[in-house]
N, C-alpha and C positions, 0 to 999 in steps of 0.2 A: 504492500499500500505506499502511496506517496499522500504522507500529509504536509497541507499547508494551511499558513494560522489563518482565522476571519479576520476581515476588519471587524466584526462586531467583539470579538475578544480581544484584538490588537490596542482597538481604539475605547476600550471599555473603564468606567470609573474606578476601577480595581487599579487596572495599569496605570489611566493615566494621573489618579490619586485624589481622593475623594477631598482633601484637604483644598485642593484647587478650585472645586464647586462648591456656589452657595447655593444653588438651586439646581437641586440635582431631579429631571424629567427625562431621564433615558431609562429609567429599570423600568424590570415589568412583572414586578410584584405588589405585593402589599408591603407594608413595613416591614423589616426585621423585627422578630422577636426574641424576648430574652426568655430565659428557663422560669423566672421570677414571674412573667406575664402569663406565663400558662399555670400559674401554682403547680410547676415542679422544680421536685430536692433530685436528684439522679441516685438512687439506692445503692450498697455495694454490691453489685453488679460482678460475678466472675468472669473474667475477659478470657474467655475461650473461642473456637472456633465455635460460628453460631449455625443455625440449620441452612444447609445449602439453600435453598430455597427463600428464605426468609422466616421472622417468626410467624408461629401459626395463628396467635389470635390477632396478632397484625396480617395475614391475609386472608381471615373469617372476616374481618372490619371491612376489608377492601373488595373481597365477593360478595359481601352482602345489598350491596350498592346495582348489583345486576342482577335479573332475571334471570334463576337457571346457574348461577354460578355455584365453584365451588372452590374452598381456597388451596386448591389444587390446579388451579386453573390462574393463579397468581404467580410470579414470580418476581423477588423484590430485589430491585438493582439501584447501583449509584446513581440515584437521581435518574428525573427521564433520559437525561444523554446517555448515560449507560443502555438505558434500556434500550433507545434509538442506534446504538453501536453495538448491542449484542441484534438486535434483528438485521442489520445490516450488515453485519460480518457474517451471522451463522445462514442468511438466506442467500446472498446475491453474490455472483461470480460473473468477472468480467463483462462476458457476453450479455448480461441481462442489460433488459429494457425497464427501466419505470417511468411513470406517469405521476409526474408529482406539484403540485399547486404552488407557486411563487405569486407574491413576496411569502418566506417561509422561514419559520427556523432555522438557523445556519446548517446547522448539525443535520437536517434531513435533506440537504442539500450536499454537503460538502463531504461527508464520507461514503456516499454511493460514488460520486464523481473520484473519491480518492481508490476507490476498488477499481477501478474503471470503468464503472457502466456506461451505458446510454443513455441519457435523459432527455425524457418529453417534458419541458415545462408549461403547465397550465397556467399565463397568466391573467391575473386579478385585473380589472379594468375599474379605475375611477367610476367612470360612468356606469358600470353598469351596479355601483352600489359595492362592490367586490366581490359580489355573489358568483361562484362555480358556474360557467357553463356547461352543465353535465354532458350534453350533445356531444360538446365540443372534448369533454374531456374520453367520453365514451370511444367516439372519434380515435383519439388518440392510441387505444388500446391496441396491441396487436399480438399476432400470436407468441413473440421473445418477450411479452408483458408479465415480468416478475410481479408487481407488487405497484400497487397505487397506495399514494403517500398526500393524506388532508389533513390542515388543523383545525379542530372546531372549541370552542370558540378560536377563531383566528388571529394570532400573532402575526404583523402587528397592528391590524385592522381592528379589530373586537368584534369582528362581522362573524355571525353563527348561520349551519347549515339549519333548515327547516327539519322535522324528523321523515317527514316525506322524502327530502332529499337526501341525505343519510341514507335512509332506507333503501334508494334507487341507486345510489352507492355502492350498495351491500349485492343488490341484486346484478348490478354490470359486473362487478367482481366477479360473483360465482359465475355467469355466464360464460363469460370470457376464460375461467379458468387460473385466475389470479388471486394474490393477496392484497387488502384492503386495512393500510394499516391508519389509525386514528388516533393521531396527538389529541388527547385530549383532558391536557395540562390545565385547559383554564375551566372543565366541566361544572365545579362548584362555585363558579363565581358567573353562573349567566343569569342574566337580570328578570328573563322570565323564564317558562319550564326548561327543568333540565333536559338533555335530552338522553334516550338509556344507553346504560353502558354498552359502547359499537361492540364488544366480542362477543356480548350476550346474543348478538341478531347473526351469527354465522360460526363456521370452524374455519373459516376462511379469512374472519377480521381480527386483528389485532391489535387493542388500544393500549395507551400509554401516559403513563400520569404521572405525579409526583406532588408533593407536599411543598414544593419551594415555592410556588407563586402565588397559591389562592392562601395559603397560611403563614406564611413569612417566615419559615425556617429551612432557608435554601441550604444553611451550614452543616445540617444533620445528612444532607445528600441522600434522603432517603424516596427513591423512586420505584415504577413498579410497571412491568408488562404483563398484560392479560390474555389467552387464547386456551378455547375451551377442545382445543386440538391437542391430545397425550401424545402424540408423535412429535409435533410441531414443541407441544413443551419441553420434552425432552430436549431438543436440539437447543434450546434458550438454555436449558438448564447445565448443558456439558457446557455452552460457552462460557457461561457465568463462572463456573466451576475453574473453568482454566484461566479467565482471567482475574477472578479474587479470591478464588473458594467460596468465600461465602461473604456477607455482610458484617459492618461493627454491629456490635452487641447494643453499645451506648446508643449509635444512630435509631437503631432498630425501637430498643425500650422507648425511647424521646417519639419515636413517631407511632408507634402504636397509643402512648399518651394522647397524642394529637387527635386522632382518627375516634379513638373514644369520646371525645370532646366536641368533634365536629359539626355536630346539630348548633353547640350554642355559638362556637365560636363564628361559622358563616353565617349565622341569624346577625348577628352585631357587624361582620365585615360586610356583607351585601348591603347594609340598611348607610353606610358608612361611604362606597363604592359608588351606588346610587347617587347620593348629594354628592361627589366629588365629580359624576360623570356629567349633572346638570350645571355645576360650575363651569367647567369646560366648556360644554355646549352653550352658556351665555356669555362667555368670551368669545367662543366663534361668531356668534352669531353679532355682537359689534364689533369684530375683527374683517375689516372689508376685505384685507388681503390673502385671506385664507377661504379654505372650503376644505367639509369634510365627508365623510360617512358616519353616523352616530354610532357607538360601538353596542352591539348587544349585549359580551359578555368579557369577560376580563376586566382589567385594567391599565389598557393601552388603547391608544389611537392614532391614527397616521393623516395629519393633515397635510393639504394640498397648497401649495403657495399657488395664488390666482396669475401670478408674475413673476420674473428676474425682480431679484430687492436690487439696490442701490448695491454697486459693486460686482454683482452673481453671489451665487451659492455660498464659496468660500469665504468673502467677505462678511455674509451674513453670519456663518458660522464661527468664525472669528470675533466679530465684535459680539456674538452672543455672550461667548466663554470671557473674552478679556474683558469686554467691556461692565455687562453685566452680569456676569458669575454663573451662568445659567448654561446647562448642558440636557440636550435631546439627544435621540438616535435617527444620525442622518438616512437621509433614502439607501445611500451606497450598503449600509449595513445588511440590507433584502432585496441587493440588485436591482434596486429601483431607482430613478431621478433622485438629486437633492434637495432638488424642489419637495418635494414631500419628506417628513419628517414623523418618528414616533414618539409622542409625548406619554408617558408613564404617569399616572394620577395618582398612583396607590402609594406608591415608596414612599415620595417626600410627606413631609406635614400639610396639614390644611394651607397655613401662609405660607410654607416656601414655594408650595402649588401657586398662590395666588400670584406671587410675589415671581415665579419663573414666567404664567403667563403673560404679566406683564412686562417680563424681560425679551419675551418671544417679539410681543409687539413692535417697543422700543426699537431691537432689533433690523427688523422687516424695514423698516424706516429708515437706515443708516445712523 
């Protein structure tokens, strides 16, 4: 495999230095939580090799979200990124073909490229409300297609599939004899009805999620993949064992406690994220240099400049950071023009979000 660092990682706030950013609107999660925020004190755990599939209670809690799923259908991974890496390296060969919705989380694009796969991108368009053209996607599938890859709710736009659209994707993959991968990391932050766990809709469907985005605990690196195909699960388990044997017993203990509290955590989080989405919506309505598609889930949005700002986009991003101390995710992080940018409204404080939006407006005017 040929690895290339992704722009979203090279230019991440972690790499750039949080101390240089006052208003960080580039993040794609809610605010980072502390153990004390969750009421947790880590017990005196034995630091042994854990269950290779992950703690049984944790897998039970995850499986309970999907009709007909069992703990054996769940594999705990090192975040959603670990799940995506396992799926790609276990399923794909250089001669395989993928159909991938774009823009997308960079790992969904870069790992298949590192393997050497042929990728057909289904590009989402602002003019279509960033909705997937399902007919175009179906036409892109060929006899060589091994995998269809989508995210829902979508990062970076926050747009969601309807249940009918999800079920149509499931049927397209079934008819064409390929797998459907649904990255549902933001599923628990759906502002309307949550969709079914995709993997519960067919044994050719693979779900991926984590606790990083909706629960604000990216530091415990706990994610999972779900498939109810036992043979496929065995392949993924083999990959997991060869990469890391098992997960961290501390991380998985924390993840289990978070999942036990998920209903209470999500009720509070969703209320606050709806309020923040409305705050961004009101700002966009009064900002004549921008337009957007209002998100249906997640904690990110993807506004578009109506025209090039004074000095061009490079000057805009420089002004935004150097003059105003604000940071957003530029379009090139997602292989899109830099007239688009990702605004994350879940991670900063409410005051920082408001100040960051004011900074964007100022930088747009030069």
